[in-house]
N, C-alpha and C positions, 0 to 999 in steps of 0.2 A: 749575645745580641740584647740590647736594652729593650725593655717592654715597649718603649715609645717608637722604636725603629719600625718604619713601615715595611710591609711585605714587598718582596720583589713582584714585578708585573706578572711573572710566571705563576707565583703562588696565589696572587690576587685573582688571576683568571681561573685558577683551579677552584678557589672558594666559590666564586660566582657560579661556575658550571656545576660543581658538586651539590650546591644548595638546590639547584634546579632538579638534579637527579633525585635528591631526597624528596622534594615536593612531588615529583612524578612517581615515586615509589620504585625507582630503578637503581637505588644506591645500595651497596653492600660493603661490609667490612671484612678484611682478612687480617686477623690479629696474630702476630708472631710473639716469640718469647720476650722481646723487648718491651712489650706492653705490660707484662707482669713483673719484669725485673724491678721496676720502680716501686712495686709493692713488697719487695723483699724476696721474691722467688729467684732461683738460680737460672742462668742460661744453660745452653747445652754444654759449653765448655766446663762449667762448674759441676754440672750433673755427672760428667764423665771423668772429672779430675781424679777422684779416689780409685775409680775403676781402672783408669790408665796407670796409676801408680802401682796398683797390684800387678800389672803386667810389665812393670819396669819401663813404662813409657812416660813421656812428659807431654801433657795435654796441650801445653803452649807451643809445642813444636809440631803438633799434628794438625793437618788440614781436613782430614776425613774422620769426623767424630762418630759417624755411623759405623765405620770400620772398627773403631775401638770396641764398641758394644759387641760386634760380631766376633772379634778376637777373644773377648772374654768368654763368650758363649762357646767358642771352639775349644778353649782351654779347660773350662769347667764342666762342659757337657750339659749345663742348664743355665737358666738366666735368673735364678732365685736371688742372687746378690743384686743384680740390676733392678729387679722388681722391687726389692726392699728399699733400694736407694731412691727409686722413683716415689714410693710411698712416703718415705721419710721427708723428702724435699717438698712434695706437693700436697701433702695432707695438712700441713701447718696452716693455721688460720691467720691469713694476712688481710689487712684492710685494703679495700678497693681504692685505687688512686683516682686523681681528677680526670685522667684520660678515660678511664672506665666509666666514670660518672657522666661525662659529657656524651660519650657514645651511647650510653643506655637511655639518656633522655631524648635523643633524637629519634624520630619515627622511622627507624630503619628496621626492616623485617627480617633480614638475613645476616648472620654472622658466621664466618668460617674461621677456624683456628687449628693450628697444629699443637697447641698447648695442652698439657694434661691437667692443669689446675682448673678451678671452678670460678675464676674471677669474673668472666663475662656474664655467666648466668647469675652469679650473685649480685652483680651490679644491676642487671635487668630486673631481677626480683625486687631489689631495693627501690627501683623506680616504679614499683607496682605494676609490672608487666608479667603476663603469663608466658613462660618460656618453655619451648619444646626442644629438649636437648637430644642430639643424635650422636652417639659415639660407637654404635655397632650397626651392622647391616640390618639387624632385626628392628632396630629403632626406626629405620627409614620406612618401614611398612606400617607404622602406627602414627596417627596424628593426634596431638594434644588439642582437645576441643577448646575453642576460644583463645587460641594462642595469639600473642602479640609479636613474638619473635621466635625464629628458629636458630639454634646454635649447632652448627655442624663441627664436631670435634673429630676431624678426619684421621687423627693418629691415636684416638682413644682417650680414656679418662683414668685418673688416678685410682678410682674405685675398682677398676678392672685392669690392674697393672700387668697381669700376665697376658693380656690381649693387646697391650699398647704396642704401637709400631716403634721399634727401637733399633733392631739389628738389620744387617744387610739382607738376611733371609726374609724379614718382614717387608722390606722395601721391594725386594724382587718378586714377592708373591702378592704385593698390594693389588695389582690389577686383576688378580684372580679372587683373592679373599675379600676385597672391598671395592670391587668394580662399581657398584651403585653410587659410591661416594664420588668416584671420578666422573660418572655420568652427570650427577647433580651439580658438581663444580663446573663442569664444562658448560652446562646450561646457563649457569649464572654468569660465567665469563663471556658468553656470547650475547646474553640479553641485558645484562646490568653493568653498571660502572662500579668497579671494585677499587677500594682504597686499601692498600697494604700498609699496616702500621706495626712497627716493631718487628719487621720481618727481614731476614737476611738473604733470602733467595738461595740458600745452600741446600734446600730440600729438593731431592731429585724428583719427587712426585710432581711438584708444582712446575718445575722446568719441563717435564715431559708433557703435562697437560697443556701448558701454554704453547709449547712448540707444536703440538698436534693441532691445536685450534688455529694457529697461524697457517699451517699447511691447508687445512680444510677451507679456511676463508681466503685462500690464495694470496697470502702475504698481507692481507688487510684486516687485522684483528681489531676488535673494539678497543677504544681508548680506556686504559686503566691508569692508576696512579700509585706511587709509593713515595714515602718520605725517607730521604737518606741524608746522613750527616756528611759534610765534606771532610775529606781527610785533612787532618791538622798535624803539624810537626810535633813529635813527641820530645819530651825533655831529653837533651843529650843525643838525639838522633842525628845521624849524618845526613847532610842535605841530599846526597845521592839516593839514600834509602827512602827518604820522604818523597822525592820526585818520582821514584819508582812506584810507590804506593799510589801516588796521584795518577800516574799513567794507567795503572791497573783499574782504578776506579773509573777513569774516563772510558776505557774500553768496556767495562762492565755496564755503565750507563747506556752506552750505545747498543749493547746487546739486549738490554731490557727493552729499549725502544723497538728493537727488531721484533719482539714478541708482544708488543702493544702496551708496554708499561712505561709511562712517563715519570721520570724521577724528579721530585721536588726537593731541591737542595737546601739544607739548613746548616747553620753554624754550630748550634747547641741543641742538645736533646730537649731542652726546655721549650724550644720552638715548636715541637710537636704539639704541646699543650696550647701554645699561642694560636696555632693554626686551627686546632679543634674548637677552641673558644670562639674564634672568628667565624667558623662554619656555623656553630650553634647560634651566635648572635645574628648573623645574616639570615639564617633560617627563621628565627623567631621574629625578626623584623617584617616578615611576610604576613604576620598576624597582628591585627590591630584590635585592641580592647576598647570599647566605647563605654565609658562610665558616665552615668547621668540619672538624675531623678528630678521630677518637677511636678509638684502638686498644682502649681500655677506657673505661667510663663511670662507674666508681666515684667517689663513693659512690652514684651513680644505679644502679638496676637497668636492665639493657639494654632490657627491654621498656618500662619507663616512659620512658626516654630516647627510644626510637623513637616512642612515642605523642606525646610532647611535640613532637618535631621535625615529625612529620606534621601535628599540629594547627596549629603555627605556619605551616607552608607553605600549608596549606589556608586559613588565615585571611587570609594575604596575597593569595592568588588571589581569595578571596571579596570582597576590597575592590576588585576590578578592577585590581589591580596585577600586575606581572610578577615572576616569580621566576627568578633566575639562580643556577646551582650549578655548581661544578667537580667534582661527584661525589666530594667528599672522603671519605676512609676513615671508615666507620661512620655518617657523617652524610648524605652525598649520596643514598643509596637511600631514606632516609626523607623527604628533601626532595621527591624525585620522586614517591614514593608519595602523600604528602599533597596535592601539587598536582594530580596526576592524579585522585585521588579527587574533589576539588572540581570539576574540569573535567568529568569523566564524569557526576557526579551532577547537574550543571546545564548540560547541553550547549547550551541556548538562551541562557544568560547568560554562560558562560565560553568561552574559546578556548584551543586547544592552543598558540597563540602566546604565551600567558602563562607558559609554562614553557620555559626555555632552559638546556639542559644542555651543559656543555663538559668532557667527560672528558679527563684529562691524557694526553698522548702517552707511553705506557708505554715505558720503556727509553731515552728521550732527554731527559735532564734539562736539556740546553742550551736546550730550547725552553720550559721552564717559565715563565721570566720573561715572555717575549713572550706566551705563552698566557694568563698571569694578567692582563696589561695589556689584552689584547683582550677578555677575559671581563668585566673590571670597567669598561671604558671607557664603556659606555652606561648604567650604573646611577647612581642618585642617592643611594641609602641602602645601607649595608653592615651586616649583622648577624653578630656573631662568637659562635660556640658551641664549647664544649669547647676542643680544641686540644692534643692529645697524639699521640704516635706511638711506635713501638718502634724503637730504634736497632739497629745491627749486633750489639751485645752482648746484645740481648734486654731492655734496660732501657726502661721507659716514660719518655719525656722530653717537654718542651714542643715543640710543632710549629713549627719555624722557618718553614715555608711560610705559616703563618697570619700570622706577623709580617710577612713580605714582602707579603702581600695587604693588610695594614693600611697599610703604607707606600705602596703603590700607590693605595689608596683615598683616603688623605689627600692625596697629590699631585694626584689628579684631582678633589678637592673634594667627595668623598662625605660625607654625614652618617653618623656612626659610632654604632652601638648594640652594646654588649658585654653579654652575659648572664652576669654574674659567678656566678650560681647554678650554672652548668655547670662551673665550676672551670677550672683550667689556664690557657692563654693568654688565654681569654675573661675570666677573673677578673683577670688582670694588667692587661688593657686597661681593664676597668671601673674598677679602682682609679685608673688614670691619668685617666680621664674624670671622676672624682668632683670634681676641682678646676675643672671647666669648666662647672658647672651655673648659674653666675651669669647671670641674665637669662632663664632658663627659667621656664616657668609652674609653679605649685604642682602641677598635675596631672602634668606631666612629671616633676618631682622625685619625686613619690610613686611613679610608675611605675618610675623608675630604681631606687628603693629596693627595690621588689618584685622587679625583675629580678635583683637582686643578693642576694636572700634565699634561701639554700639550702633553707630549710624551706617556701618557697612551693610550692603544688601546681601541676599542669600548667595548669589553667584560669586562675588568677591570673597565672601567668608569661606565658602567651600574650596575655592581655588587656593586661598591662603593656607588652609589646613592641609590640603593635599601637597602643597609645596613643602611644608615642614615634614610631612610624612616621607616624601621622596628623599629629602636630605638625610633624615634619620635612617632610612632604609639602606642607604649607601655607605653608612659609617662602618 
């Protein structure tokens, strides 16, 4: 699928819905081996290939890989060889891939996995998050203070290979030895929306838990999602065999729906990354960074400028979006006042979490760049207002800090809105953007013209800016 190919209505609906779940704190991820294969780790078939060969079996002809591990245990009387294989394959230091990076950046608090590797926790740590890893029952009793995310490794970890769930014996005893994991997973499946990524659904534990939940909920389980690749015809494959595999997949998809998992069908594995990118972009678009500084507002009257900024900030919050401000000179206080007015006026509809203020560290300019990057990182849209400051000689000059914030916003892929009607650096940016309107809707172009009209009043200006925000939010 080409990068420009639009998503199906089914996938687009998922993106919209899952972003809402992320915003509500009810989204969770279940990662299967496929998520780590892209980083160079083996899947179950490759993990068991040498083990099967030692038994005189062909792993490509076997459908029950758990049974192969059990056969080996039965023949050898111990699992030392399997444990060593697990250590050899999953102790290697592989780089996290883009899918890991996207998932770690999203504000998701719970991750489940049957993988033995450490890729998820490594990605979360790289994203500066405190991770609480649970791979034994004892870990469930202890809470990591200040944690940002919990990673439940329900089949164990490479560091404790002898305790990893591998054989039929392990699976049969799972609900005795690791029953608290089943309870925790059941709770998340009932109360949260789970996205299965890189998961094959051949794990008997998951099938059992999902089926049990379906019975408890009288056949009406909560909606969850998985991403599956459509069966494609292999080179030299007989048409009859291909059609048989298609029928198998069709029945499998219907059975997933029976237990509450809706399959999102893709043509290429690269589409997984496209979907996750779209989820992140859509989520970030819910947060608007307002960049601005003004030692003076001329030709605006100071009171009029303040009312305009307050109305804009209130309008953004009113759309259930988040506002981020660096408390810029002359602009920041009005951004905060407008957002808080909307929040306090509608306490049942708005949240104080919709306002994020990042005052600059006074007296230490060496931290400014890092501070700006941290402030802008989670936003998807940036609005630029005014943009002047007083230099050491007392002259009013363009604000270079706003230019730096523009560069950071562009690097991080934010959508840019500059209100040229406010003059100064904002006007310079708007003039640059005028040549980039090709492909925009007529409604957007009209709003752009209004936002750059110094004679437009407060209400038309705010309406125009929010129109552009709306269009960017839906991209």
